[in-house]
Every structure is written in structure tokens, then in C-alpha cells.
N, C-alpha and C positions, 0 to 999 in steps of 0.2 A: 396908388396904393401898392405896397411892395408885393403882396400876394396875388396881384391881378393876373400874373402870368400863369398861375394855376388854372384859372378859368379859361385862359386862352389855350392851354395845353389840353384841357378836357374837351373843348370845342373841336380842336384839331383831331383828337381821337374819334370823336363822334362822327365827324365828317369824312374820316379817312377810309378810303377804299383802295382798290387796285387801279393804278393809272400812272400817267406821266404828265408833269407840268412842263410845258415848253414855252410859256409866255416869257415876258421880260424877267431877267434875273437868272438864277440857277436852273439847270435842267434836272428835275428830280423825279425819281420813280418811287412810288409807295406801294407797299404790299402788306398783307397780314398773314402771319403763320401762327395759327392757334391764338394765344393771348399776346403775341409779339407783333407789334407794328414796326415795319422796316421802312425807314426813310433813307433813300440812297441818292446822293448827289452825284450825277454823272459828269457835270461840267458847270462852270460858271459859279457866281456867288451874288449875294444881294448887293454887296458893296461894289462889285465889278472891278476892283483893283486892290492891290495890297495896301495895308495901312502901316503906319509907324506910331511910336509913342513919343510925344513931345513933352519935356519936363515943364511944369508950371509952378512948382513949389518944392523947396528942398529944406529939410530939417536935419541939422548935424554939422558940426564944425571940427576943424583940427585943433583950434585953440579958442577959448572963450568960456562962458559960464558952464559949470558942471552939467547942468541939465541938457546941454546941447552936445555933450561929449559922450559918444556911445562906445562901450567896450566890445560887446558881442551881442548883436540884435538877434533874439531867438524867435520872436513873433511880432506881427503887427496886426492891428484891427482898426476899423473905421465904423462910426455910428451914422445914423441917418442925417445928422447935421454936419457930417464930415469932420468931426473931432477925431483926432488920430491918437491911438494907443500904441505905445512902443514898449515892448518887454526887453529889457537889457539883461541877458542871462548872466553876464559877468558881474554886473553891479547888483544883481538879484533885486530888481525893482521894476515897476511899471511907471512910465512917464506919460502924461496926458498933455496933448497940445490941441489948440483950437484949429479951425479950418484954415486959418492963415499962417499956421506954424507957431503961434504964440504959446509959450509954456504956461500950463495951468497948475498942475500939481504932480507929486510923486507918491506912489503907493508902494508899500513893502519895505525891503531892506533886509540885510543878512540877519539870521537868527532863528530861534525856535519859538519865540513868543507869539502872542496874538498878532496876526497880520504880517508876521515876518516869514522870510523864505530861506530854507536851508540848502536845498539842491533843486531849484526850479528848472523846468525844462521847456514849458510851452504855455502860451496864454491864448484865451479866446474871449469873445464878447457875447453876452446874452442879449436877446431883443430888448429887455428892460434896462440895458446898459450896466448891468452887473458884470464885473470882470472876474474871470475864473483863471487861476494859475495852477498847473499841475506841478506839485512839489513832492516827489518821492522821498526827499530827504526828511520831510516832516510827516510822511505817510498820509497826505491829505490833499484835497483840492482847496486852495485858499480862494475865498470869494469876497470881493470888495464891492460894496454897494455904491450907488450913485453919490451918496453923501459920505464925507470923510469918516464918520463914526460907525458906519455900517460894516460889520465883518461877520463872515460865516466860515466855518471849517467843516468840510465834508470828508469824513474818514475814507481813506483809500487804502484798504488793507492789502491789495495786490500790487503795491507800489514797487516799481523797478525802473531802471533806466530805459528809455525808448526815444528814438528820434522821430516818432510819429507826431504829426500835429495834434493839437487839441481841437476837436470838432464841436460845433454847436449847430442847432437847426432853428428854424423859424418858430417852433413850438417851445423853445427854451430848454431843450434837452441837451445834455453834454455827453460826448462820446470819448472814452478814455482807453488808451491801450492797456490790455490786461493779459495775464498769463492764462494758459489753459488749465484744465482740471488737475493735471499732474504737477502743476507749478512750473512747467517749462515753456519755452518758446520754440516752436517748430521753425526751421530755417525758411525764411521767405514768407512766413504766414503770421497770423496774429488774431487776437480776439479784441472786441471792444466792449467795455463795461459802459452801460447806458444809465445816466442819472436823470431823474425828473427835475423840473425847475426848482423844486424845494430841497433838492439834495438827496432824495430817496433813491437808493439803487433800484433800478427798474428791471434790468435784464443784462445778460451777456450774449452778444451776437457775434457770429463769424462772418467776416466779409465774404463776398462772392469768390468763386473759383478757388476755394480752400483746398480742393483735391488736385489742383494743377501742379505738376512736378516740373519745375524749371531745371534746365540743363546746368549741371555743376561739375566741377573737377575737385578732387580731394587728394590731399597728401597726408600720409600717416607714418609715424615712426614706429620702431619696434616696441617702444615703451608706452605706446598708446596716445602720444600727442597727435593731434589731428587738426587740419585746417581745410575748410571748404569755401570755394569761391564760385560765383556764377560764371558761366561761359560768356565771354564778351559778345554783345550784339545778339544774344539768343532771346527768343520771346519770353515774356514773363507776365504774370497776372498783376494788373494795375487797378487800383480802386481809390475812391474818395467818397466822403459823405456829402451828399447834396443838401442844400438848404431845406428841401422838403423832408429831410430825415431819412431818405432812402439812399441807396448806393448808386453811383455811376461807376461802371467797371468795364474791363475788357482784357482779353489776352492779346498781346501785341504781335501775334503771328499774322493778323489781318486787320484792316481798318474797319473794325466793328466795335461800337461803344454802346453798352446797354445802360439805360436809365430806368430804374424801377419806378413804376407808377402804381396808382391805386388798384387798377384792374389788369395789370400785366407788365409788359416791358416795351419801352420805346427803344428800338435799335437804330443807331445812327451809323450810316456807312458812307464812304466817299471814295471815288476813284482817285488814285494817287500814283506818283512815280517814285519808286523806292530810292532812298539815298544810298549811294555806293559806299562800301568799305574798301578803301584802297589797300593794296598788298602791304605797303609799309605801315599803314595804320593797324592792320591785323597783326603784324609782327610786333608792333609796339604794345598792343593790348595783351598779346600772349606773353611777352617778356615781363610786363607789369604783373600779370597773374603769377608767373613763375617766381618773381621776386617776393610777392606777397606771401605765397605759400612757403617759400624758402625761408622766411623768417621763423616759421615753426618747424618745418621739415627741411633742414639744410640739404642743398643739392637736388631738390625736387625739380623735375623737368616735365614739361607738358605731356600728358598722356590722354587728353580728352579729344573730343570730336574736332573736325576742321572748323575754323571760324568762318562764318558766313561772309559772302561778298556783298550783301546788302543789309541795311539796318531795319529794325522793326519800324512800323509806320509811326508809332507814338511812344513817348517815354513818361508821360505824366498827365493827370487830369486836375484842373483847377476850377471848381464850381464857383461862380460869382455870386455876390449878394442878391443879384437880380435873377438868378436862376440860369443864366447863360453858362455854357460849358466851354472853358478854354482848354484846348488840347495841345500840349507841347509835342510837336512833331520832330522826327529825326531829320537832320540836315547833314550835308556833306562837310567833312572836316578839312582843315588845312594844317599842315605841319609848320609850326612856328618855333622860333627860338625860345627856350625856357629862361626867362629873365632871372629866375630864382635858382638856377642850376648850381648845385654844390658838387664840384669835382671830387671832393673827398668822401662823398656819400655814395655807396653802391646802389642806392635806391633812387638817385636823382639822375635824370637824363638831360642831355643838352638841348633836346627838342621835344615838344609835346604836340598833341593833336587837339585842336579846338574846333568845336562846331558852333556856328551862330545860332542863337535862340530864334525860334519861330513858333507861332501859335496859330492853330485853326480855331475859329470862334463859331459856336453854334447857339441858336436860340434853344430854349428848353423843349420846343416841339420838333427839333431836329433840323430846322432851317439853317443852312450854311451861310453865314454872313460874309466870311472871307478870312484872309490871313493877316497876321500882325507880325512885323519884324521889329523887335525892341532894339534900343541902342545898345552898344557894347557893354556899358557899365551896368545894365539892368540885370538883376539877379532873380532867379526863380526860387531861391532858398534864402530866407524862409518864405513860406507861401505868400505871394502877393495878394492884394485885395482888389477884386474886379467888381465894378458897379457901373453898368451902362458904358458911357464913353470915358469914364474916369478909372485910372489904375494907380494904386499905391504899391510901391515896391522898395526894396533895399537896393541901393547902388553902392559900388565900391570903386574908389578912384585908384590911380596908380600907386598911391602911398598906402592903400588898404584902408582908408578912412571910410567908415560906413555912414550913409545918410538915408533917410526915408524921403522918397521923392513921389510927388503926385504927378502923374502923366495924363495926357489927353490923347485919345485916339485921333490921328490926323492922317489923311491920305497922302501917299508919297507923290511928289511932283513927277509928272510925266507918265503916270500909270493910269 
């Protein structure tokens, strides 16, 4: 049963006290500070070695039937039977495939009529298999039922463009990026409008750490033109909506991740070795910021703080359908030749810095399972779908062709 992990988490909280686990597996220290239970992994993991992801199924072609040709994949989702839902933002439609990759049907299409999509941005799946698409172009959430004739339209009056995912939880609620009371969006922050499963607007909530001020640099011209960029490698507030309907969040100045629970907070901590920022990498990041602000403020030069020599411990959270928390951790980059370098463009550089993807994986009770190193063509955008040992994600080949791939967690040889 999908919600069984809630009971396991509650039992873990009830039994949790101060102490250290030194038996087989990870070495863990637990503590309680007020209503916060801290689970800190000092060393080791349940898996005992790193894992990788091995592809088992691929959907998408360079040539072939239209339903297998993707323009720009904006979201993916998977149901309990492993049917796969692919939202093609360019085509403005949702395509459904069975667990073996066989095409089933297409929903949506360009337009303003019933079931059509004008400027769609993101898709999510409800527990009853209804599909929700955020469409600010039509100022609504477009909802498709399990059968072809079922359509609902939920007015979304605070519609605006956002690159945030569309979140849903196990209770069937939908979480949609929203503006604040003044109608504006504060840099680096945001609100979420919450809809009940029947489409009734429930509330507007602020994600955690809304008062955190990320380090920024700003350029401004005499006539009021202004551009603000975040300082490269500086800590920032990161959050995601967990399937429980609560937030998983953290400020990336330290390896501490908070999962809200019914009676408090579960804080997940782990000892780690910071990834280095190499001097040439820092120079490249600073130059890129100068070029970006220079597009608005010509001639702007860096006047911000020194760029750090280590990276934040994590850069993103990806809650799985099973409640596990996948943490994208920082890794050391390598300088590689830019295959797309345009010598005639002042914003293109002959070399770029690339960091391999790596995830730490935790059970919802804070147990550290281990690290996963995905293959090079694995993309963390749009959000992958994680469920047990199965992972669905978008891959991009050397020609830029997008595919949806189902991977299986496999332990690396020799580890």
C-alpha cells in the first residue's frame, strides 16, 4: 500500500530518542530538539555502495510516428500501473503510453476551446488518474479525466508564467505557483495556491524560508534599467512539495533537510565532503554573470562578494512517489570544450564547466540508503519520477533528441 510509509515514519518518531546506531549499515545519531527530530548519518549507508541507473525502456524517436516525436517535454508522470504521461509543451498536448511504451492516446492540443491548451507550462497526475495541466494562456487548470469525455476547467485567476513544477499530493490536492497579495513576485521566492480535489481553491501558502535573503549582485543604469543575478555557488533556500502534502526544504549553507510531519519536523543531516570550486570555474561563473547583467547594463563589471571556493552541499530536492527524498548534491566540475560555441557571439565561450549528476537517497524516516550516479544523458529537468527502484526521466542524446526513459537502480560493479 502506497501510504504504508506514513505508518513507518510515525513508528520511527515514537521510538526515536537520543542515541547512536552502530550496527550493520550506516552509523546514525538521533536527537530531539523541541518538536524537531534530528537524524544524522555520520558514515556508511544501507546499500553499502554507490548505485547507477540502467535504462530498461525508452520512448521517443528521431523519425517515426508523430506520437513518438517530442518537441519539448515539460513534465512527465507515472501512475500505479506504470502508465507514462508525457506533456509536450511545444505541441501543447499530453500523450499517454502504457508500461511497455505502447502509445495509448493524446489529450489537449492548441487552442482556447474545451480541453485545448493555449500556453501550457506543466502537468501533474492526481491519485485518481486525472491529469492536471497548468495553462496560464487560458487562465485555468485544465483537468482531463480517466475517460476521454471527462473534462474540467478550474479557473486560475492569478495566472502568470512560472518555471515551477505543478505539484500534487496523496490527498489529491494541487499546488500551483501564485503571485503575492501585491500581484508581484519577490526575487527567489513565491507562493503556492492550493486547490482541493474538486477544484475548490483552498488556500495560499508560502514555502519555507521565505525570509531568507540569497546573495545577489545588481546592475542599474541611470534611466532605471536594472538586472539582478544570484551570486554563483552561494547558499539558497530550496524546497519541494512532498507526497504527504507538506514541505521538504533546506538552506544549502549546510547539509540539513527538513521534512514537515504531523507533529513537528524531521531533520535529515549527513556528514559530507564539500565539492571544490576551481579558480578557473569561479572566473567563468563571474564572467557569465557579467555578460548576463551586461545585456541590460552595458559595461557592468563584478562588484559583489568573492565567489566561494566550495559548493553548497545540495542543489535540489526530488520527493518520490514512495515518499523517499532524492537530494541532488553538488559535485566537482570539469572544464570541457563547448561543442555549440559560436565565435561570433560575445555570450558564447569555447569552454564550459560541467558537473556530473549525483543523488543522495533517503527514506522518509531519514535513513540514508546511499548515492546514485545517473548516466550522462540523464536529465533532472523536467522533474524525474522516482518510485522504489524505478526511475523515469528525460534523456537527451548528442543530437538533442528527447526521450522518456525508465531506469532501474543497479549497484555499480566493483563497489
